[in-house]
LODRENDO-646302 format. One record per residue (C-alpha): chain; residue number from 1; x, y, z. Coordinates in Angstrom, 1 decimal, always signed. Last residue first. Layout:
residues N
kette|nr|px|py|pz
A|NUM|X|Y|Z $
...
***
This chain:
residues 426
kette|nr|px|py|pz
A|426|-103.7|+25.9|+3.2 $
A|425|-106.2|+26.3|+0.2 $
A|424|-103.4|+25.7|-2.3 $
A|423|-103.8|+28.6|-4.8 $
A|422|-105.9|+31.1|-2.7 $
A|421|-103.6|+30.3|+0.5 $
A|420|-100.5|+31.0|-1.8 $
A|419|-102.3|+34.1|-3.0 $
A|418|-103.1|+35.5|+0.5 $
A|417|-99.8|+34.8|+2.2 $
A|416|-97.9|+36.3|-0.6 $
A|415|-100.4|+39.3|-0.7 $
A|414|-99.8|+40.1|+3.0 $
A|413|-96.1|+39.9|+2.5 $
A|412|-96.3|+42.2|-0.4 $
A|411|-98.3|+44.8|+1.8 $
A|410|-95.6|+44.6|+4.4 $
A|409|-93.2|+45.7|+1.6 $
A|408|-95.5|+48.6|+0.6 $
A|407|-95.8|+49.7|+4.3 $
A|406|-92.1|+49.8|+4.6 $
A|405|-91.8|+51.9|+1.4 $
A|404|-94.4|+54.3|+2.8 $
A|403|-92.7|+54.5|+6.2 $
A|402|-89.3|+55.1|+4.5 $
A|401|-90.7|+58.2|+2.8 $
A|400|-90.9|+58.1|-1.0 $
A|399|-88.2|+59.6|-3.0 $
A|398|-89.2|+58.1|-6.2 $
A|397|-92.8|+57.2|-6.6 $
A|396|-94.4|+53.7|-6.5 $
A|395|-96.5|+52.8|-9.5 $
A|394|-100.1|+52.8|-10.4 $
A|393|-102.3|+52.0|-13.5 $
A|392|-106.0|+52.0|-14.6 $
A|391|-108.1|+50.5|-17.3 $
A|390|-105.2|+48.2|-18.6 $
A|389|-106.0|+46.4|-21.8 $
A|388|-106.5|+42.7|-22.7 $
A|387|-106.7|+42.2|-26.4 $
A|386|-109.8|+41.7|-28.6 $
A|385|-109.5|+45.1|-30.2 $
A|384|-112.4|+46.4|-28.2 $
A|383|-110.6|+45.7|-24.8 $
A|382|-111.1|+42.8|-22.5 $
A|381|-110.4|+44.2|-19.1 $
A|380|-107.5|+45.2|-16.7 $
A|379|-106.5|+46.7|-13.4 $
A|378|-102.9|+47.8|-13.1 $
A|377|-99.7|+47.6|-11.1 $
A|376|-96.2|+48.6|-10.1 $
A|375|-94.6|+48.2|-6.6 $
A|374|-91.8|+49.3|-4.4 $
A|373|-90.5|+47.8|-1.2 $
A|372|-87.7|+49.1|+1.2 $
A|371|-88.4|+47.1|+4.4 $
A|370|-84.9|+45.3|+3.7 $
A|369|-83.4|+46.6|+0.6 $
A|368|-84.7|+47.0|-3.0 $
A|367|-87.7|+44.7|-2.6 $
A|366|-89.9|+44.4|-5.6 $
A|365|-93.8|+44.2|-5.6 $
A|364|-95.7|+43.4|-8.9 $
A|363|-99.2|+44.0|-8.8 $
A|362|-101.8|+42.5|-11.2 $
A|361|-105.6|+42.7|-12.0 $
A|360|-108.3|+41.3|-14.2 $
A|359|-111.9|+41.7|-14.7 $
A|358|-113.8|+39.5|-17.3 $
A|357|-117.5|+40.3|-17.8 $
A|356|-119.7|+38.1|-15.8 $
A|355|-120.7|+34.4|-16.5 $
A|354|-123.7|+32.8|-15.0 $
A|353|-123.5|+28.9|-14.8 $
A|352|-124.7|+26.8|-17.8 $
A|351|-122.9|+23.9|-16.0 $
A|350|-120.3|+23.0|-18.6 $
A|349|-119.6|+26.1|-20.6 $
A|348|-120.5|+28.6|-17.7 $
A|347|-118.3|+26.6|-15.3 $
A|346|-115.5|+26.8|-17.8 $
A|345|-116.2|+30.6|-18.2 $
A|344|-115.9|+31.1|-14.3 $
A|343|-112.8|+29.0|-14.0 $
A|342|-111.1|+30.8|-16.8 $
A|341|-111.8|+34.3|-15.2 $
A|340|-110.6|+32.8|-12.0 $
A|339|-107.3|+31.5|-13.6 $
A|338|-106.6|+34.8|-15.1 $
A|337|-106.3|+36.5|-11.8 $
A|336|-104.1|+33.8|-10.5 $
A|335|-101.9|+34.0|-13.4 $
A|334|-101.7|+37.8|-13.2 $
A|333|-100.5|+37.7|-9.6 $
A|332|-98.0|+34.9|-10.4 $
A|331|-96.5|+37.2|-13.1 $
A|330|-96.2|+37.3|-17.0 $
A|329|-97.2|+41.0|-17.4 $
A|328|-100.7|+41.9|-18.6 $
A|327|-101.0|+44.4|-21.5 $
A|326|-102.1|+41.6|-23.9 $
A|325|-102.4|+38.2|-22.2 $
A|324|-100.5|+36.1|-24.7 $
A|323|-100.4|+32.9|-22.7 $
A|322|-97.8|+30.7|-21.5 $
A|321|-97.1|+32.7|-18.6 $
A|320|-100.4|+32.2|-16.9 $
A|319|-103.5|+30.9|-18.5 $
A|318|-104.5|+28.9|-21.5 $
A|317|-108.0|+27.6|-21.9 $
A|316|-108.9|+24.6|-24.3 $
A|315|-112.2|+23.5|-25.6 $
A|314|-112.6|+26.2|-28.0 $
A|313|-109.4|+25.4|-29.9 $
A|312|-107.0|+27.8|-31.6 $
A|311|-108.1|+31.0|-30.1 $
A|310|-107.4|+29.4|-26.7 $
A|309|-110.0|+30.6|-24.1 $
A|308|-108.5|+33.1|-21.5 $
A|307|-112.3|+34.3|-21.1 $
A|306|-112.7|+37.9|-22.2 $
A|305|-109.4|+38.3|-24.0 $
A|304|-109.5|+35.3|-26.2 $
A|303|-106.2|+33.6|-26.1 $
A|302|-103.1|+33.4|-28.2 $
A|301|-100.5|+30.9|-26.8 $
A|300|-96.6|+31.9|-26.7 $
A|299|-93.7|+31.1|-29.0 $
A|298|-94.2|+34.3|-30.8 $
A|297|-94.9|+32.4|-33.9 $
A|296|-98.0|+31.1|-32.7 $
A|295|-98.8|+28.7|-29.8 $
A|294|-101.6|+26.0|-29.2 $
A|293|-100.3|+23.4|-31.5 $
A|292|-100.3|+20.7|-29.0 $
A|291|-96.4|+20.3|-29.3 $
A|290|-96.3|+24.1|-28.6 $
A|289|-98.4|+24.1|-25.5 $
A|288|-96.5|+20.8|-24.2 $
A|287|-93.1|+22.8|-24.5 $
A|286|-93.9|+25.5|-21.9 $
A|285|-94.5|+28.8|-23.4 $
A|284|-91.5|+30.8|-24.4 $
A|283|-88.3|+32.5|-22.9 $
A|282|-85.3|+34.2|-23.6 $
A|281|-82.2|+33.4|-21.4 $
A|280|-81.3|+34.5|-17.9 $
A|279|-77.6|+34.0|-17.2 $
A|278|-76.5|+34.5|-13.5 $
A|277|-72.9|+34.2|-13.7 $
A|276|-70.9|+34.0|-10.4 $
A|275|-67.2|+34.2|-10.0 $
A|274|-67.6|+36.9|-12.8 $
A|273|-65.5|+38.1|-15.6 $
A|272|-66.7|+40.6|-18.3 $
A|271|-65.1|+40.4|-21.8 $
A|270|-65.4|+43.8|-23.3 $
A|269|-67.4|+46.2|-25.5 $
A|268|-68.6|+43.8|-28.3 $
A|267|-69.7|+41.3|-25.6 $
A|266|-67.8|+38.3|-24.1 $
A|265|-69.3|+36.8|-20.8 $
A|264|-66.8|+35.0|-18.6 $
A|263|-66.8|+32.5|-15.8 $
A|262|-64.4|+30.1|-17.3 $
A|261|-66.6|+27.0|-17.0 $
A|260|-69.8|+29.2|-18.0 $
A|259|-68.2|+30.6|-21.1 $
A|258|-71.1|+32.9|-22.5 $
A|257|-70.4|+34.3|-26.0 $
A|256|-71.3|+37.2|-28.2 $
A|255|-73.7|+39.1|-25.9 $
A|254|-74.5|+42.4|-27.6 $
A|253|-72.9|+45.9|-28.1 $
A|252|-72.0|+46.6|-24.5 $
A|251|-73.2|+50.2|-24.5 $
A|250|-76.1|+50.3|-27.0 $
A|249|-77.1|+46.8|-25.5 $
A|248|-77.8|+48.4|-22.1 $
A|247|-75.1|+48.2|-19.2 $
A|246|-76.3|+48.5|-15.5 $
A|245|-73.6|+48.8|-12.9 $
A|244|-74.3|+47.9|-9.3 $
A|243|-71.7|+48.1|-6.5 $
A|242|-70.5|+51.8|-6.5 $
A|241|-73.1|+52.9|-4.2 $
A|240|-75.3|+50.1|-2.6 $
A|239|-78.1|+51.6|-0.6 $
A|238|-78.7|+55.1|-2.2 $
A|237|-77.4|+54.5|-5.5 $
A|236|-78.9|+51.2|-5.8 $
A|235|-82.3|+52.5|-4.6 $
A|234|-82.3|+55.4|-7.0 $
A|233|-81.5|+53.2|-10.0 $
A|232|-84.1|+50.7|-8.9 $
A|231|-86.8|+53.4|-8.5 $
A|230|-85.9|+54.9|-12.1 $
A|229|-85.8|+51.6|-13.7 $
A|228|-89.4|+50.6|-12.4 $
A|227|-89.7|+48.3|-15.6 $
A|226|-86.8|+48.1|-17.8 $
A|225|-84.8|+50.0|-20.5 $
A|224|-82.6|+49.4|-23.6 $
A|223|-83.1|+45.7|-23.4 $
A|222|-80.6|+42.8|-23.7 $
A|221|-79.0|+43.9|-20.4 $
A|220|-75.5|+43.1|-19.2 $
A|219|-75.8|+43.7|-15.6 $
A|218|-72.7|+44.0|-13.8 $
A|217|-72.5|+43.3|-9.9 $
A|216|-69.4|+44.4|-7.9 $
A|215|-67.3|+43.0|-5.0 $
A|214|-64.8|+45.0|-3.2 $
A|213|-66.4|+46.1|-0.1 $
A|212|-67.8|+42.5|+0.9 $
A|211|-69.0|+43.4|+4.5 $
A|210|-71.2|+40.3|+4.5 $
A|209|-74.3|+42.4|+5.0 $
A|208|-73.4|+44.5|+1.9 $
A|207|-72.7|+41.4|-0.3 $
A|206|-76.1|+40.1|+0.6 $
A|205|-77.8|+43.3|+0.0 $
A|204|-76.2|+43.6|-3.4 $
A|203|-77.6|+40.0|-4.3 $
A|202|-81.0|+41.3|-3.1 $
A|201|-80.7|+44.3|-5.3 $
A|200|-79.6|+42.3|-8.2 $
A|199|-82.6|+39.8|-7.7 $
A|198|-84.9|+43.0|-7.6 $
A|197|-83.5|+44.0|-10.9 $
A|196|-83.8|+40.5|-12.6 $
A|195|-87.4|+40.1|-11.5 $
A|194|-88.7|+36.7|-10.1 $
A|193|-91.4|+37.8|-10.8 $
A|192|-91.5|+38.4|-13.7 $
A|191|-91.6|+35.8|-16.6 $
A|190|-90.2|+37.4|-19.8 $
A|189|-91.3|+39.2|-22.7 $
A|188|-89.0|+40.9|-23.3 $
A|187|-85.2|+40.2|-23.4 $
A|186|-83.5|+38.5|-20.5 $
A|185|-80.8|+39.9|-18.1 $
A|184|-77.3|+38.5|-18.4 $
A|183|-75.9|+38.9|-14.9 $
A|182|-72.3|+39.2|-13.8 $
A|181|-71.3|+38.9|-10.2 $
A|180|-67.8|+39.8|-8.8 $
A|179|-65.2|+38.2|-6.5 $
A|178|-63.4|+40.8|-4.3 $
A|177|-64.9|+39.4|-1.0 $
A|176|-65.6|+35.9|-1.3 $
A|175|-68.5|+34.1|-3.0 $
A|174|-69.6|+30.8|-1.8 $
A|173|-73.1|+32.2|-0.5 $
A|172|-73.9|+33.5|-4.1 $
A|171|-73.1|+30.1|-5.5 $
A|170|-75.4|+28.4|-3.0 $
A|169|-78.1|+30.9|-3.4 $
A|168|-78.0|+30.4|-7.3 $
A|167|-78.1|+26.6|-6.9 $
A|166|-81.1|+26.8|-4.5 $
A|165|-83.2|+28.6|-7.0 $
A|164|-82.0|+26.2|-9.7 $
A|163|-83.1|+23.2|-7.7 $
A|162|-86.7|+24.7|-7.0 $
A|161|-88.4|+27.6|-8.8 $
A|160|-87.8|+28.1|-12.5 $
A|159|-86.0|+31.3|-13.5 $
A|158|-82.9|+30.5|-11.4 $
A|157|-80.7|+31.2|-14.5 $
A|156|-77.7|+29.2|-13.1 $
A|155|-74.1|+29.6|-14.4 $
A|154|-72.7|+26.1|-13.6 $
A|153|-75.7|+23.9|-13.8 $
A|152|-77.1|+26.3|-16.4 $
A|151|-74.1|+25.3|-18.7 $
A|150|-75.8|+21.9|-19.0 $
A|149|-78.9|+23.5|-20.3 $
A|148|-77.0|+25.6|-22.7 $
A|147|-75.5|+29.0|-23.2 $
A|146|-72.6|+29.8|-25.5 $
A|145|-74.5|+32.4|-27.5 $
A|144|-77.6|+33.5|-25.4 $
A|143|-80.8|+32.7|-27.3 $
A|142|-79.4|+29.1|-27.2 $
A|141|-81.0|+28.4|-23.9 $
A|140|-84.6|+29.2|-25.0 $
A|139|-86.1|+28.6|-21.5 $
A|138|-89.5|+27.0|-21.1 $
A|137|-92.3|+28.9|-19.4 $
A|136|-95.4|+28.1|-17.4 $
A|135|-97.2|+25.0|-18.1 $
A|134|-100.8|+26.4|-17.5 $
A|133|-103.1|+24.7|-20.0 $
A|132|-106.6|+24.3|-19.0 $
A|131|-108.6|+21.5|-20.8 $
A|130|-112.4|+21.4|-21.0 $
A|129|-114.4|+18.1|-21.8 $
A|128|-111.3|+15.8|-20.6 $
A|127|-110.1|+12.3|-20.8 $
A|126|-106.7|+11.3|-19.1 $
A|125|-104.6|+8.8|-21.1 $
A|124|-102.5|+6.9|-18.8 $
A|123|-98.9|+5.9|-20.0 $
A|122|-96.8|+6.9|-17.0 $
A|121|-95.5|+9.8|-18.8 $
A|120|-98.9|+11.3|-19.1 $
A|119|-101.2|+11.4|-22.0 $
A|118|-104.0|+14.2|-22.1 $
A|117|-107.2|+13.4|-23.9 $
A|116|-109.8|+15.3|-26.1 $
A|115|-109.7|+12.8|-28.9 $
A|114|-109.3|+15.6|-31.4 $
A|113|-107.0|+17.6|-29.0 $
A|112|-104.7|+14.9|-28.4 $
A|111|-102.3|+16.6|-25.8 $
A|110|-99.1|+14.9|-24.9 $
A|109|-96.3|+14.4|-22.2 $
A|108|-98.0|+15.6|-19.1 $
A|107|-95.4|+14.7|-16.4 $
A|106|-96.9|+12.9|-13.3 $
A|105|-98.1|+13.7|-9.8 $
A|104|-101.8|+13.6|-10.5 $
A|103|-104.0|+15.7|-8.2 $
A|102|-107.6|+14.6|-8.1 $
A|101|-110.3|+17.2|-7.2 $
A|100|-114.0|+16.4|-6.8 $
A|99|-113.9|+16.8|-3.0 $
A|98|-110.6|+18.6|-1.9 $
A|97|-108.0|+16.5|-0.2 $
A|96|-105.6|+16.7|-3.2 $
A|95|-105.7|+20.5|-2.9 $
A|94|-104.8|+20.4|+0.8 $
A|93|-101.9|+18.0|+0.1 $
A|92|-100.3|+20.1|-2.9 $
A|91|-97.4|+21.2|-0.8 $
A|90|-95.6|+24.6|-0.8 $
A|89|-92.2|+26.0|-1.0 $
A|88|-91.4|+29.7|-0.6 $
A|87|-91.2|+29.6|+3.2 $
A|86|-89.2|+26.4|+3.2 $
A|85|-86.4|+28.2|+1.4 $
A|84|-85.8|+30.8|+4.0 $
A|83|-86.8|+34.5|+3.6 $
A|82|-84.8|+37.7|+3.8 $
A|81|-81.4|+36.1|+3.1 $
A|80|-81.1|+37.8|-0.2 $
A|79|-81.5|+34.8|-2.3 $
A|78|-84.7|+33.9|-0.3 $
A|77|-86.0|+37.4|-1.0 $
A|76|-85.3|+36.7|-4.7 $
A|75|-87.4|+33.7|-4.6 $
A|74|-90.4|+35.9|-3.4 $
A|73|-92.2|+35.1|-6.6 $
A|72|-90.5|+32.2|-8.3 $
A|71|-92.7|+30.0|-6.0 $
A|70|-91.6|+26.6|-5.1 $
A|69|-94.2|+23.9|-5.6 $
A|68|-94.0|+20.4|-4.1 $
A|67|-95.0|+17.2|-5.4 $
A|66|-93.6|+17.8|-8.8 $
A|65|-95.1|+16.6|-12.0 $
A|64|-98.4|+18.4|-11.8 $
A|63|-101.6|+17.2|-13.5 $
A|62|-104.7|+18.6|-11.9 $
A|61|-107.9|+16.6|-12.5 $
A|60|-111.3|+18.1|-11.8 $
A|59|-114.5|+16.1|-12.0 $
A|58|-117.2|+18.8|-12.2 $
A|57|-120.8|+19.0|-10.4 $
A|56|-119.5|+18.9|-6.9 $
A|55|-120.6|+22.4|-6.2 $
A|54|-118.5|+23.6|-8.8 $
A|53|-117.2|+26.5|-6.8 $
A|52|-114.7|+24.7|-4.6 $
A|51|-113.6|+22.2|-7.2 $
A|50|-113.6|+24.7|-10.1 $
A|49|-111.9|+27.2|-7.8 $
A|48|-109.2|+24.9|-6.5 $
A|47|-108.2|+23.7|-10.0 $
A|46|-108.2|+27.2|-11.4 $
A|45|-105.8|+28.3|-8.6 $
A|44|-103.4|+25.5|-8.8 $
A|43|-103.1|+26.0|-12.7 $
A|42|-102.5|+29.7|-12.7 $
A|41|-100.2|+30.3|-9.7 $
A|40|-98.5|+26.8|-10.5 $
A|39|-99.9|+23.3|-10.7 $
A|38|-99.4|+22.7|-14.5 $
A|37|-101.9|+20.9|-16.8 $
A|36|-105.4|+21.0|-15.8 $
A|35|-108.1|+18.6|-16.7 $
A|34|-111.8|+19.3|-16.7 $
A|33|-114.3|+16.5|-16.9 $
A|32|-118.0|+16.9|-17.1 $
A|31|-120.0|+14.7|-14.5 $
A|30|-122.1|+11.8|-15.5 $
A|29|-125.7|+11.7|-16.2 $
A|28|-128.0|+14.4|-14.8 $
A|27|-125.6|+17.3|-15.3 $
A|26|-125.7|+19.8|-12.5 $
A|25|-127.8|+22.9|-13.4 $
A|24|-130.6|+22.0|-11.0 $
A|23|-128.0|+22.3|-8.1 $
A|22|-127.9|+26.0|-8.9 $
A|21|-124.6|+27.7|-9.6 $
A|20|-123.9|+31.5|-9.6 $
A|19|-120.4|+32.8|-10.8 $
A|18|-117.9|+35.1|-9.2 $
A|17|-114.2|+34.3|-9.5 $
A|16|-113.5|+36.8|-12.2 $
A|15|-115.3|+39.5|-10.5 $
A|14|-112.0|+41.5|-9.6 $
A|13|-108.8|+39.9|-8.1 $
A|12|-108.4|+43.0|-6.1 $
A|11|-111.6|+42.0|-4.1 $
A|10|-110.0|+38.7|-3.4 $
A|9|-106.9|+40.1|-2.0 $
A|8|-108.8|+42.5|+0.2 $
A|7|-110.8|+39.8|+1.7 $
A|6|-107.8|+37.6|+2.2 $
A|5|-105.8|+40.4|+4.2 $
A|4|-103.3|+42.9|+3.0 $
A|3|-101.3|+44.5|+5.6 $
A|2|-102.8|+47.9|+6.4 $
A|1|-101.4|+51.0|+4.8 $
***
């Protein structure tokens, strides 16, 4: 298998990026305005594609509080000493240099859907004709008894890239032989990657490379099963025998309390002690989506399957982790794919550009041990029931040759390089 190149990557994304523009379609007086909230895999991609394919006909504003973006995807490889932190951290400089695209480094604090403006912390109100909401996730800290935002400074979740990622890595590096790790894995739906079980694999790899023969990792799961479970179980037994123990809720009986300071997780079965607690609570759409009235009772945002347009407001599109995207998982690959469909439909709205049927794609790669990669993925489209549905699926198989697993890992590296270039244009 060849390393994925940019052409292959774009073909995997489907036809979502394709639309045809004619200079005659450009509005005669004043350019339409598109504002994008959130500069992650979804927001950065839609900003770049609107600026690149809009032929100068659209004013695009990307609002992102941070001046750099640390990817959650591949962050587990940093935890496992496979990559360094700089390699998963990216600048917005190339995006900001694009014609027709302004990057505002400020916090979006409010959306007035009637006035069609976004307010930022600095006080400015930014008008829009179309709005893209891509704020990622917020963590529901109290979904885990005893856990809180302050507790996360002791028992990190590392489910948002940046300081939490570095904190988890620092705490792992501080462990000594004989000290244990306890993870509380999140309920569905959750952002993935970073995947909890790849993270466990990379933690186990770190313990192994440091010669820690007396340290263990216990996963207290809130789910009865998880994606690629057979592949992970096989990998743990082969590479880290006796190190990883996975306990589903029917065994541990439920999480009763987390005491971050004491390093304990109490369950119906027992109280588990860890010098490193990695607690990953339930999740919902970023807070601004809720305050704008774009979410439903699930905490996420319903969308139209063929466009990623909000079902609440025709002038708003919601992409990435914040959206309810049917069969698609909450991943960077998914967000990037959804962004291109949204960009195409926005150009159709504002410039009368041609709009094609939505095609989506996703692949989630996981690294079990160095050069031992596995993957799961699918192609998607808008179904007759109004939801995004899978049209084809694939998954790595148990017992694959080492050469196949190595090729899968190399494919993931090619994808990472391609998607970050696709997001940031660098």
